[in-house]
N, C-alpha and C positions, 0 to 999 in steps of 0.2 A: 677531647674530640669525640670519644664514644658517648659521653654524656649528652652531647647535642645531636649526634647522628641517630641514635636509637629513637628518641622522641619524634624527630623529623621523619624517620622511616615509618613509624606508626601512623603519623598524620597522613603521609602519602599513600599508605596502604588503604586507609579509610577513604581517601579521595578517589582512589581507583574504583572501589566498590560503589561509591556514590555515582561516579561517572558511568559505571556499568549499567546502573538503573536508568540512565538516560538513553543508552544505546540499545539495550535489549528490545524495548518495545518498537523502536524505529526500525531495527533490523527485521523483526517479526512482521510488522505491518506492511513493510515494503517488499517482503520476500527477498531480501538482499542476500542472506546466507553468509557463510564464512565468518560467523560471529567470533570464533576464537582468534582469528587473524586480526580482526578489527580491534578486539580488546587487547591483543598483543601490541598493537600500535599505541594504544592509550598507555599501557604499562611502560613501553619503551620511552614515550615522551615524558612521563612523570619521572622515570628513573634518571634520564639525562638532566633534568632540572634538579633532582635531589643531589646528584653528585657534582652539580655546578659545572657541567660540561660547557666549554666555550660555544657561543651561539652558532658560529659558522660550522663547527664540527657537528653539533646537534642537528642543524638544518640539513647537512649533507646526509647524515644517517637516516633522518626521517624521510627525506625525498627518496633516498635509495630504497627504503622499505616500501614506499608507495609504488615505485616503479616495478619492483620485484613482484609485489602483490598483483598489480594490473597484468603483467605479463604471465604470471602463473595462472590467473583466472581466465584470461581472454585469448591466450595464444597457444594453449596446449603444450606448455613447457618449452616454448620457443627460446632459443639461445639469445641472451641479452646482447651478445657481441656480434650477432650475425647481421647481414644486410637485410634479411627478412624482418628482423626486429626494428631496424631503422625505418623500413618501408611501412611497417605497421604503425609506428608512431607518427610518421608524416601523414599517412592517410587519415588517422584519427584527428590529427590537428586540422587538416584541411576541411574535413566534414563538419566538425564542431564549430570552427571559426565561421564557416559559411552559414551554418544554421543560426548561430547567435547574431551574426551581422544582418541577416535577413529576418530576424525575430521569429524564426520558425523553431521555437523551443521544443516542440514535440518531436523534432528530428534529431535532437541531441542524443548522442549514443550513450550506452551504459558505461562505457569507459570514462566519459566526461562526468557522468553522475557519480561514479565511484571516486573520481578525483575530487569532486566538490564535497563529497561526504568526508573524505580524509582532511581536506582543508578546514572544514567546519569543526572537526574533532580537534585538529591542531589548535585552532583559535580558542576553543572551549578549554582545553588543557592549559593553554598559556594564561587566559584570563583568570581561571580558578587559582592557578599557582601564584600569579601576581597578587591576587586578593589575599591569599593565605600568608605570603611572605611579607607583604607590605602593610596590610591592614590587620592581620591576626584576627580576622572576623569571617566566619563562614555562614552566618545566619541567613543572609539574603540568598545566597546560592542554595542553601538547604531549603528555604521557603519556596524558591522557584522550582526546585526539583519536585517537591510535594505537589505544587500547582500543576506542573507538567504531567506527572503521572495521573493525577486526578482528572485532568482534562482528557487524556487519552482513554482512561477507564470509562468516562462518561460518554464520549462522542465517537468512540471506535469500538471494535470487537475485542480490543486488548483488555485482559482481566488484570487490573492493577492491585487487587486486594493484598496479595502476598508482597508485591513490590513496595507498597506503601509502608508496610510493617518494617521491611528491611531498611527503607530510606529513613524512617523515623529513628530506628535503632542506631544506624551509622551516623545520622546527622546529630543526634544528641551526644554520641561519643565524641564526635569532632568538636562540638561546641565546648565540651569539657576540656579536651586536649588543648584547644586554642586559648581557653581561659588561663590554663596553667602557663602557657607560653607567654601571654600578656603579663601575667603576674611576675614571671622571671624577668621580663624586659623592664617592668616598672620598678622592681626592687633592685635591678642590676646585680642580681645574685645568681650564681651558678647552682641550680638545684640538683642534688644527687638523684640517681635513678630510684633509690629507696624512698627518698622523700616524695618524689613524684608519685610513686605507687601508693604511698599512704594518703596522698591528696586525692588520687584518681579512683582508687578501688571503691570507696563509699559511693562515689558518684555513679560508677558502673553498676553497682548493686542496685542503686535506686532506679536507674534507667531500666534494668532488666525487670525489676519488680513492677514498675509502672506499666511497661509494655505487656508483661505477662498478664497483669490484671485486665488490661484493655482487650487482650486477645481472648482470654478464657471466660471472662464474665459474660452472662447472657445479655444480648442486645435487642432492643426493640427494632421494629421495622423502620423504613425511611419516613422522615417527617414531611419531606417535600415530594411532589410528583416528579416523574421522570422528565428532566429538562429537554431531552432529545425529542420525546413525544410532544411536548409543549411547543417547541420551536418548529417542528415539522408539521404540526397540526394534526397528528394522528394519535390514536389511543395506545400506541406502542405494541399492539398485538396483531394488527392487520397485515403487516408486511415484514419482510426480513431482508435487509440490504446485504448483498454479497457482491463479489467481483466476478466477472465472467472468467471462464477458463475451465480447463479439464479438472474433474474431481472424481475420486473413486466412490464417494458416498452419494447415492441418489435416492436415499430412503425418504427424504422429505423435500419435495419440489415445491416451487412457488416463491413468491416474494420478488422484490425488485433486485436488479443486478446493475452494478456500475461498470462502465467501459474500462478496458485495460488494454493498451496497445503494446504491452511487453512482447517482444519477439519470442516465439516458441521454437520455430525451425524454419529453414529455407529449403526449397525443393527444386532440383533441376529435373523438370519433367517435360515431355513433348506436348502436353496439353493440360488444361485445368482438371483437377481430380478432387473427389471427395476423399479425405484422408480418414480411413476407418480404423478405430482402435478396438472396440469391443461391442458386444450386444448383451442385453439383459432380457429375461423372459417372464418375470413374475411382477405383476402390478398389485400394489397393496392398498389402493385408494388414496395414498399419500405420495407414493413414489415407486421406485423400482429396486428390486433385489434379484439375485440369481439363485436358482434352486441349488442347494448344497449337493444334493444327490447327483446333479448333472455336472458338477465341477470335477474334472479329471485332468490334472496337470501332467503333461508329458514333456520330456526333454526334447530340445530341437537343436540340431547342429547347423551352423551357418552354411547356406548353399543347398541344403537338402530340399526336395520337393515338399510343398505344403499340401496336406490333404484338407482343403477347405470345402465349404458347402456350396461353392459356385462352380459352374461349368467353365472349363478353359477352352478357348479356341486355339487355332494354330498360330495366330498372330502373337508375337511377343514384343513387349516394350520394357524399358527400364527407367527408373527414376532414382536420383541420389538425394538423400536427406542429410542436411547439416543441422545438427541439434544446437540450439542455444541453451543457456544455463537452465531455463525453465524445464525444457524437455529432458535434459540430463537428470535433473532431480526427480522428475515425475517417473522416469524409468519405463516408458512405453515405446512400442514400435508402431508407427503409422503405416497403414497398408492401403495401397490403391485397390480398387475393386478387382477381384479374381487374382490375388497375389499368388504367384507360382513359387517364389523362393525369396529368402532374405539373406543377403551376404553382408555380414558385420565383422569382417576381419577375424574370423575364427573365434568370435565371442560365443560363449555358451548362452543359450536362451531356453525359455520354456513356453509351451502353448497350452492355454486353458481350453479344453475341448468344449466346455460349456459356453464360454463367452467369445471364443476364438481370439482372445487377447494374447499377444506375444510380448514377453517381458524379458529383457536382457538381465544377466546376473550382475553386470556392472554398467555404469553410465557410458553411453556411446557418444562419440563426437560426430560420427557420420556412419551411414550404411546405405546399401543399395537394395532396392526392391525390383524384382522382376515380376511382371504381371501380364495377364492376357486380356486385352481390352474386349469387353463384352458388348455386343450390339445385335439386336434382333431386327430382322426385316418384318414389318407388320404383316404382310400378306403370307408369310411363312409361319406365323405363330398359330399353333393349334388353339382354337377357341373352345376351351373346356367349360363345362357347366358345374353346378353344385354337386352333381353325382360324382364327379372326380374327387371332390373334397371328402366325400363319405367313405372312400376306400383308402384314405391315407394311412400309413402305418402308425403305430402307437408313439413313435419317436416324435411325432408332431403334436402330441397332446399338450406338452408344456407351452406351446405357442398358441394355444387356445384358452389358456387359463384366464379366469376372471374372478374377482372377489365375490364372495357369497353375498355381500351387502351392496353390490353395484346397483345404483338407482335404475329402475326399470325404464325410465324415459330415455336413457342413453341407448339401450337396445332398440327401443321403438324408433328413435331418430335414425339410427343406422339402417334399420329395415326400410324406413320411408325413403331415405336417400337412394337406396339401391333397388327399390322395388321394380323399376322399369328396365333393369338391366338383366340380360339372360346369362352372360358369360362372366366368369370369375374375374378376369382382367378388367372388364368394363365396370364391375362393381367396385373394385379397388380404385380405379380412376375416378369414379363418381364421388367416392368419399374424399379422395385427394382434392378434387375440384370444389367440394362443398365449402371449404374454408375461404376460397378465393371469391366467392360470389354471395356471401351472406353476412356482410358487414362486420367481419372480424377485423381486429386492429392489431398490428404488430407494435409492441411497446415493451421496453425493458425497465422503465422508470417508475411506473405507477401500477404495480401489480400487487394485489392482495394475497396474503397467505390464506389457504382454506381454513375454515374454523374446525374445531376439534371433531365435530360430528359430520363434517362436510367432505364429499368426495372431490378430489382434485380435478378430475375430468368434468364432472357434473357442474362444478362451479364455473369452469371455463366455457363450456358449451351453452349453458342456459342463463348465466348471470353476468359475468364480466365481458365475455367475448373479446378479451384483450389479453395478450401475452406474448411470449417469445417462443423459440424453437421447442423447448421442453413441453410447453402447453400444447402446441399444435401436434407434435409427433406422438405424444402420449395419447392424446384424444383420438388420433387416427388409428393407432394400434388397438385401442379398446373397441372402437367402432368396427374395425375389421374382424376382430375376434367375435364380436356380437352377432355377426352374420356368418360365422363359421369359416372365415379365412385365416389360416395361420399367419401370425405376424410377430415380429420382434422389434424391440426398441434398440436403436443403434446410435453409438456415440463416436465422436471424433472431431474433425475440423473441416470447415468449408475450404474451398480451393485456395484462398488467399489472394494477394495482389502481386501482379507481375512487375518486377523492378527493372531498372536499366540494364542489369546484367542478365536479363531473361530468366530470372529465377523467381519462383513464387514465394513471397514472404508471408508467413502464417503467424499471426499474433494471437493472444488470448481472446481478442474480439471475435476471432473466427471459430472459437469452440462451438460445437453444433451437435444437435441430435436430429435424427430423421427416422424413417420407417423402412423396414424390409418385410415384404409379404411373400408368401409362397404361392405361386401360381402353377397349378398342375400343367404339365406339358412344357413349362418354361424353367421353373426352379425359383430360387430366391431372387426377387427384384427389388431395387431401391425405389422409394417414393418420397417426394418432398412436399409435405402439406403446408410448410411455413411460408407465409406471405413474404415476398421479396427475395426468395431463394429459388434459383433455377433448377437445382438438383442435378442428378446424374442421368443424362439422356441415354438410355439403353435401347430405345426403340426407334428404328428408322422408318418414317412415314412417307418417304419420298417416292416410293414405288407403289403405284396403284392405290392411292389413299382411299381407304374404305369409307363407307358411310358418306352421306352428303353434308359432312360437317364443314366442308369448305365453303358452303353457302352461308356459313356463320349466322345461324338463327338468332345470335345474340343481339341482332339489330332490334328485335322486339323487346329486349331487356334494357330499355332506356334508363331505368333507375340506376343500373350499374354504372353507365356512362356519367350520369349526373353526380354520383357519389365521388367519382374520380376527378371531377372538375373542382371540387372544394379544396382539396389539398393543392391542386395546381395553382389556384389563385393565391394561396398562402405562400407558395414558393416565390412568387413575383415580388413579395414584400421583402425589402432588404432587412436582414437581421440587424438589431442594434449592436453597438459596440459592446455593451454590457453582456448581451446574450452570447456574442462571440467569445468574450473572455470567460463567461461561465461554462460554455461548452468545452473550451480548451482546458480549463481547470479540471473538469470532470474526466477528461481523457488523460490527464497527467496528475493523478492523485498523489504521486510521490512528492509533488511540489508542496502540498499542504504540510508535510512533515518537515521539509527543508525550510519553508517559511516560518513554521513554529519554532524551529531551532534558531533561525536567524533572529526572530523577534526576541527570544529569550536571551541570546547572546548580546543583542543590542542593549536590552535593559540591563543586563549584567555589566556591560562595558560602561554604560552611563552612570551606574551606581559606583563602580570602581573609580572612574575618572571624574567624579562629580566635583572634586576640588579644583579641577581645571576649567570646567565649563560653568560652574555655578557663579563665579564672579561676573562673567559677561551677562548671565541671565539677570542677576540682581541689578547691574548697571542699567540694563534696558528697562527693568521693572520700575525702578525709581526715577528714571530719567525725566518723566513728565509729571511726577508727583509734586504736590505743593511743598515748598520749603518751610516747614513749620516744626513745632516742638514734637508732635506725635510721630511724624515721619523720621525726624532725626533720631529719636529714641529707638525706633524700629531698625533703622539702618545701622546703628551702633551695635545692637544685639546681633544682627546678621554678620557684621565684621568680626566680632569676637568669636562667633561660631566658625567662621571660615578660617581664622587663625588657628583654632583648635584642630581643624582637619589637617593643618600643616604641622602639627606637633607642638603648637604653642598653647597648651592647656593652662588655664589659671590654676596655680598650685594651691594646695591647702594652706590657709592662713595668709595668702598673698593678697594685698590690697589692690584695688584697681590701678592706683598710681604706680605701684611697683610693677604690676603686670604690664602697663602701658610703657614704662621705662625699658623693661626687658625687650619688648617688641621693637621699640625705636632703636635700641642698640643693635638688634639683629639686622634691621633694615636701613640703618644709618639715616634716621629721620627723627623729627620731633613732632610729627603730625598726630601720632596716636596719643601722646600726652595732652596735646591741645584738645582733641576730641573728648578725651576722658575727663578733663577738667570741666568742660561745659556739661558733659553728661552727669557728673556728680552734682553740679549746681542745679540742674533741672530735676534731679531725683530728690534732693534734700531742701531746695528752696525755689523761689520764683525768680531769682536773680538772672537766670539765663534767658528770660523772655526777650531781651533786646539783642540776643546773639545774632551774628551774621550767618544765617542758615545757608545762604548760597555758597559762601566761602567754606563753611563746614562740609557741605555736600561735595565740593571739589576735593577737599582733603580726604574725605571718606572714599571717594571714587579712586583717588590716587593710591590709597592704601590697599583697597580690595583688588585693584588690578595687579598689585605686586604679588598677590598670592597665586596668580595663574601660572607662575613659573615654579 
């Protein structure tokens, strides 16, 4: 018993590590998380098959594992035996069945996606185990694993260099182990562990030597051009595709971003809010960093007043945030404007005084923010001039920082835009409005990265005039600073979408950046330069609206009206079915990885089950072919190969007649001997030319159909 169990255990361990190389990139690319628990499911599935557990017990154990995992991840350790758990399951079932029935796959919940992932893993483990135990051949799965990793390495941001080496090592070890297993089956001899080691160790040493040489020897550069750049029609250096969402690293802005509708959090709020996370003060010509000298992290206790940079009014409002998995992992607190306090169930937190970012020490499921809604009545705002900027204290110097190599034409543009405005607030508003009336385009898909010597803002203002929130907000901050107005770059999320439960659902697509400028006499004020975003309205113009702006002199600016008619005409055109499918796939990038796994599993299943479906394929293939000597010879060869797949290989020294007799005895027929007699006549003489090929084809079809069972 031990002689067989130890080699089997070794093979299953290698299979586990090979399957691991399938799952790791999928988990990383889809931000799934919980890798150790998913790999635990793989290990359990393989172990149950290793010990030959009855299928119904194995199924119960695996289903139980999936249920426990889902409840652990999505219900905050809710009891499995409670009514709340039953209600959770019923709700998920109703939502997902409805979404699938109405073909609204984008509305499928993360619970269903997790279930689908486990089912795919279950299928993969079963197919691989069947392949190993019945065919004793792992080469095809090994080759597909290499292809899978190479595809991800080429077309995604996943780095598969180390994974390819691991796969090659494990795959070659598996091939050697399976060869010894086939040898034992063929010889019908029970090989001892010592004898197995004597056979296997030289092979292992050879594998280690070959892979070591391949890894450590110097290698030349790639012989072929980057296929991704060839397919997309770019040179591979102009853009950098990323997914939208909150990121701590803003040192290198630019490039295209892909949509991502993953839920980040939901908010119970009395009105739409911009959800503020942090600010940054230093522009580097490529992106943003925070001055180290200004970073001063202080502890914050839940419920304590927050000493923020905004003025608080007497009005108080509250909002409750419910974090999804993305927000829990990111570990940030979103703040409505003029936040007064954060109540997070006595959780310890820290506040960075430089960025005003609040960070909990452990992931939070939910928390409450108390804030003071800020709104100024226009007629009460003191209209301060540039003189007020000149007497600001030194603490504002970091908000006037500009790179030494900033192109001069940026400053000249900012001065030109604000030259007719006397007051600081009006200058800031003029820069904010500049982007809305000068043919700038909001776009996330076709954005170039600035070249090595190129300034990020300069490229946007004078060359592309195309971009998303990072482009618009960074450009406005730099222009404000160019005319002496302190400004800072602010990150967080746009308000989100109000759902049926009257909660704001905020996804990665709502990740956003905007501008805060310091206006003397008012304080820090938010501005929204990005086209298509309404911003946070902190000024009430309803009382004695100043200036004759109500007369709307824009009537004279007819070109602006004309520019807006072009996209309106495009909207009237119904999008094609393919464009709808393409847009949906772009919003559900997780489906690419699911489809890739499904395709690989389908190919794997077709190879494993080929002896079942190949007969039908050959029958259809030769159905309308001419009944002649050449086609008969071909069909006979196909029949022999199909019998070999069912274990009836032609033995060494066995004649065709003996082989045909053995098959006829196994299937209780004489047709194989009849076909073989004609086949030998055709091979060695011309006497078979008068054979009844129609009748021979019927006999061939009868025999090959027998092999489908």
